Backbone bond lengths (Angstrom), bond angles and torsions (degrees), N, CA, C in turn:
res aa  C-N    CA-C-N  psi(-1)  N-CA   C-N-CA  omega(-1)  CA-C   N-CA-C  phi
1 M - - - 1.485 - - 1.528 108.86 -
2 S 1.327 118.38 138.39 1.404 120.42 -178.55 1.543 109.62 -81.37
3 D 1.329 115.56 170.40 1.443 121.01 -177.39 1.578 109.60 -70.51
4 P 1.332 116.36 158.23 1.450 117.82 -175.55 1.547 115.77 -59.49
5 Q 1.359 114.84 -36.11 1.488 117.35 -179.46 1.530 111.27 -66.25
6 S 1.315 117.86 -37.16 1.434 120.33 176.54 1.523 111.70 -69.85
7 R 1.313 116.40 -37.94 1.496 117.86 178.23 1.477 111.23 -68.00
8 I 1.292 117.61 -36.06 1.546 121.65 178.15 1.482 108.43 -67.43
9 A 1.381 117.26 -43.30 1.480 119.10 179.89 1.554 113.13 -62.11
10 E 1.337 112.69 -36.32 1.487 117.20 177.49 1.515 110.89 -66.26
11 I 1.333 117.04 -41.90 1.451 120.86 178.66 1.525 111.62 -65.80
12 V 1.327 116.88 -44.36 1.445 121.80 -176.06 1.578 110.99 -68.59
13 T 1.283 116.13 -38.90 1.484 117.95 -177.69 1.538 111.68 -87.61
14 G 1.299 117.93 -15.33 1.460 122.70 -175.78 1.533 113.95 -91.04
15 N 1.329 115.88 -4.89 1.487 121.97 179.98 1.517 110.88 -134.88
16 D 1.261 114.46 143.24 1.514 120.86 -179.18 1.562 109.39 -63.53
17 V 1.283 115.89 -48.37 1.468 121.51 -178.39 1.531 109.22 -131.19
18 V 1.281 117.68 125.66 1.441 122.54 -179.29 1.538 110.78 -132.12
19 L 1.324 114.41 128.78 1.443 118.76 176.61 1.569 107.67 -115.23
20 F 1.295 113.06 116.17 1.487 120.40 172.14 1.533 104.61 -84.30
21 M 1.289 117.78 118.47 1.460 122.30 -174.85 1.483 116.03 -142.34
22 K 1.303 117.06 171.69 1.468 120.98 175.29 1.547 105.53 -98.78
23 G 1.349 114.80 115.60 1.388 119.97 -175.61 1.527 113.58 97.64
24 T 1.309 114.48 -160.45 1.511 120.15 175.81 1.500 109.88 -121.43
25 P 1.332 119.80 166.35 1.456 121.32 177.43 1.556 111.32 -53.88
26 L 1.313 117.36 -37.16 1.467 120.70 -178.22 1.515 111.53 -75.93
27 F 1.380 116.08 -31.79 1.475 120.71 -178.21 1.475 110.46 -135.65
28 P 1.312 119.45 71.70 1.495 122.21 176.82 1.505 108.22 -61.76
29 Q 1.334 114.85 142.02 1.446 119.09 -177.04 1.518 113.33 -106.10
30 C 1.343 117.78 10.19 1.455 121.96 169.72 1.518 109.66 -149.88
31 G 1.278 116.85 158.68 1.487 120.91 -178.95 1.509 112.98 -65.12
32 F 1.328 117.61 -33.13 1.445 120.58 -179.86 1.538 110.41 -68.38
33 S 1.343 113.97 -42.98 1.513 117.62 178.07 1.528 110.04 -64.09
34 S 1.296 116.69 -40.89 1.467 121.88 176.64 1.479 111.24 -58.34
35 K 1.295 118.98 -43.52 1.448 123.66 -178.20 1.528 108.56 -67.46
36 A 1.316 118.63 -41.24 1.472 123.00 179.65 1.506 109.56 -62.70
37 V 1.310 118.58 -43.80 1.496 120.30 -179.34 1.512 108.64 -65.71
38 A 1.310 117.78 -41.40 1.489 121.66 -177.42 1.527 109.93 -61.40
39 I 1.393 115.83 -40.03 1.449 118.72 178.80 1.540 110.80 -64.31
40 L 1.332 115.70 -45.06 1.496 118.28 -177.47 1.527 110.59 -66.79
41 E 1.333 117.47 -40.18 1.420 120.75 176.74 1.545 111.82 -65.10
42 H 1.315 118.01 -37.30 1.449 119.91 177.13 1.512 111.47 -64.83
43 L 1.365 117.07 -34.63 1.476 122.63 177.09 1.511 110.00 -71.47
44 G 1.322 115.72 -21.16 1.466 117.28 -178.51 1.505 117.92 73.41
45 V 1.304 114.97 22.28 1.496 121.57 178.24 1.525 113.12 -92.22
46 G 1.270 117.63 143.50 1.433 121.67 172.96 1.514 110.57 -72.46
47 F 1.274 118.60 139.45 1.471 118.80 178.09 1.534 111.24 -151.56
48 E 1.291 113.02 155.00 1.465 123.10 178.38 1.507 105.50 -100.15
49 S 1.343 116.47 140.90 1.484 119.53 177.62 1.494 109.02 -120.09
50 V 1.314 114.26 147.16 1.498 121.79 174.68 1.509 107.96 -123.51
51 D 1.348 116.26 117.98 1.456 122.90 179.93 1.531 106.57 -81.87
52 V 1.328 117.47 103.64 1.421 120.13 -177.94 1.523 114.93 -71.14
53 L 1.325 114.84 -13.60 1.471 119.92 176.32 1.463 112.44 -69.91
54 Q 1.353 115.98 -21.64 1.521 120.01 -179.08 1.502 111.67 -85.85
55 D 1.348 119.81 -10.95 1.435 118.84 -172.28 1.580 105.83 -146.69
56 M 1.293 115.41 104.57 1.463 117.06 -174.61 1.558 112.66 -71.98
57 E 1.281 118.09 -22.96 1.516 120.76 175.37 1.534 108.24 -69.69
58 I 1.282 118.11 -42.97 1.484 122.32 175.26 1.498 108.10 -63.10
59 R 1.310 119.28 -46.23 1.425 123.98 -175.87 1.523 111.75 -54.86
60 S 1.299 117.57 -49.11 1.492 121.97 -179.74 1.504 109.35 -82.52
61 G 1.290 118.51 -32.22 1.472 121.82 -176.20 1.599 112.15 -69.34
62 I 1.304 114.75 -35.58 1.463 116.20 -178.75 1.558 112.49 -65.04
63 K 1.322 114.39 -31.06 1.472 117.96 175.83 1.482 113.82 -65.34
64 Q 1.367 115.22 -35.50 1.454 120.37 176.18 1.544 110.10 -73.07
65 Y 1.336 112.87 -41.44 1.468 117.84 -176.19 1.590 111.27 -57.07
66 S 1.297 114.04 -45.81 1.447 119.31 -175.78 1.581 112.14 -92.32
67 D 1.336 113.84 -17.52 1.520 118.20 -171.35 1.556 108.07 62.69
68 W 1.332 116.57 37.20 1.455 122.55 -178.62 1.536 105.09 -126.99
69 P 1.326 119.11 131.22 1.448 120.04 -168.22 1.530 117.53 -83.60
70 T 1.324 118.32 -9.16 1.399 119.83 -172.43 1.520 113.81 -122.91
71 I 1.342 117.56 163.85 1.400 126.30 176.50 1.520 107.82 -127.16
72 P 1.300 120.73 134.64 1.484 128.58 21.22 1.525 113.18 -82.05
73 Q 1.348 112.08 164.19 1.464 121.37 176.55 1.555 106.94 -136.09
74 L 1.306 114.18 136.14 1.461 120.52 -178.25 1.551 110.12 -112.09
75 Y 1.349 115.26 133.17 1.438 121.00 175.78 1.513 107.63 -123.71
76 V 1.335 117.41 136.70 1.414 123.80 178.07 1.517 110.01 -125.88
77 K 1.319 116.94 117.75 1.502 120.82 -178.17 1.519 110.93 52.23
78 G 1.301 117.92 42.24 1.446 122.73 174.49 1.519 112.90 86.61
79 E 1.319 120.74 -6.22 1.492 122.04 -174.79 1.536 107.03 -105.42
80 F 1.302 113.92 137.21 1.457 122.77 176.43 1.544 107.14 -72.81
81 V 1.327 116.20 127.42 1.496 120.75 179.75 1.552 107.68 -99.93
82 G 1.316 118.36 -52.62 1.473 121.19 178.97 1.508 111.03 153.15
83 G 1.325 113.32 -168.09 1.480 120.48 -179.63 1.509 110.02 -93.71
84 S 1.338 116.05 -170.18 1.397 120.26 -174.90 1.507 116.95 -63.68
85 D 1.350 116.66 -32.98 1.493 120.24 177.45 1.543 108.71 -67.33
86 I 1.296 117.96 -43.68 1.465 118.35 179.45 1.541 109.80 -68.69
87 M 1.353 116.69 -36.95 1.446 116.78 177.12 1.497 111.54 -62.63
88 M 1.376 117.48 -38.34 1.430 118.41 -179.60 1.558 112.61 -68.39
89 E 1.337 114.10 -40.48 1.494 117.26 176.21 1.525 111.79 -61.51
90 M 1.353 115.84 -43.20 1.431 116.86 179.35 1.507 112.04 -70.31
91 F 1.334 117.48 -34.62 1.451 119.50 -179.88 1.559 109.61 -67.17
92 E 1.299 118.62 -41.01 1.434 121.90 -177.43 1.546 111.15 -69.44
93 A 1.346 114.71 -29.75 1.482 119.70 178.38 1.528 112.69 -85.74
94 G 1.346 117.14 -4.34 1.443 122.43 -178.48 1.546 112.33 81.46
95 E 1.337 118.06 2.66 1.407 122.89 -177.45 1.501 115.44 -73.36
96 L 1.335 115.65 -31.73 1.470 117.30 -178.71 1.541 109.00 -74.64
97 H 1.315 118.60 -37.65 1.453 119.12 174.78 1.497 111.40 -63.88
98 Q 1.349 115.69 -37.68 1.495 118.30 179.39 1.532 110.34 -67.27
99 L 1.359 114.36 -38.51 1.482 118.36 178.39 1.527 110.68 -60.14
100 M 1.300 114.54 -44.13 1.473 119.62 179.29 1.562 112.02 -60.70
101 Q 1.313 114.49 -42.21 1.433 120.68 177.22 1.530 111.16 -66.48
102 D 1.311 116.88 -47.19 1.465 121.22 178.18 1.513 114.28 -57.98
103 K 1.339 115.40 -38.05 1.448 122.40 -179.14 1.538 111.75 -86.73
104 Q 1.354 115.67 -1.46 1.480 121.69 177.68 1.570 111.25 55.65
105 V 1.366 111.06 49.12 1.440 116.80 175.93 1.509 111.87 -79.53
106 A 1.284 118.15 134.35 1.484 124.98 -175.66 1.531 108.75 -72.70
107 A 1.298 112.60 148.32 1.438 122.41 175.98 1.480 109.33 -71.37
108 A 1.339 117.18 154.06 1.503 123.08 177.54 1.500 108.42 -57.04
109 G 1.310 114.65 140.35 1.478 118.53 -179.79 1.460 117.09 -90.73
């Protein structure tokens, strides 16, 4: 098994949109993760999720990877976007939708 930073890099670069979260999109385990999923679903974009509660190396490693202390964390086309508060601010300003369009992110299938 590769080190956590390599695994995270593979996940981030291998998917257009990735949400590192607590729980799953169907059963978020914290309010912030639930909010992040709701935003992405409202935007109608397809996304991959990683339940950090299932892998402690990923849970601590993602904080080092992004240099961001909290989870959830959103990545779009390999770039760190932010946590749920930043997602909400960008969503309300129309910036997150614009980012998805600019990055040519596919709609959910």
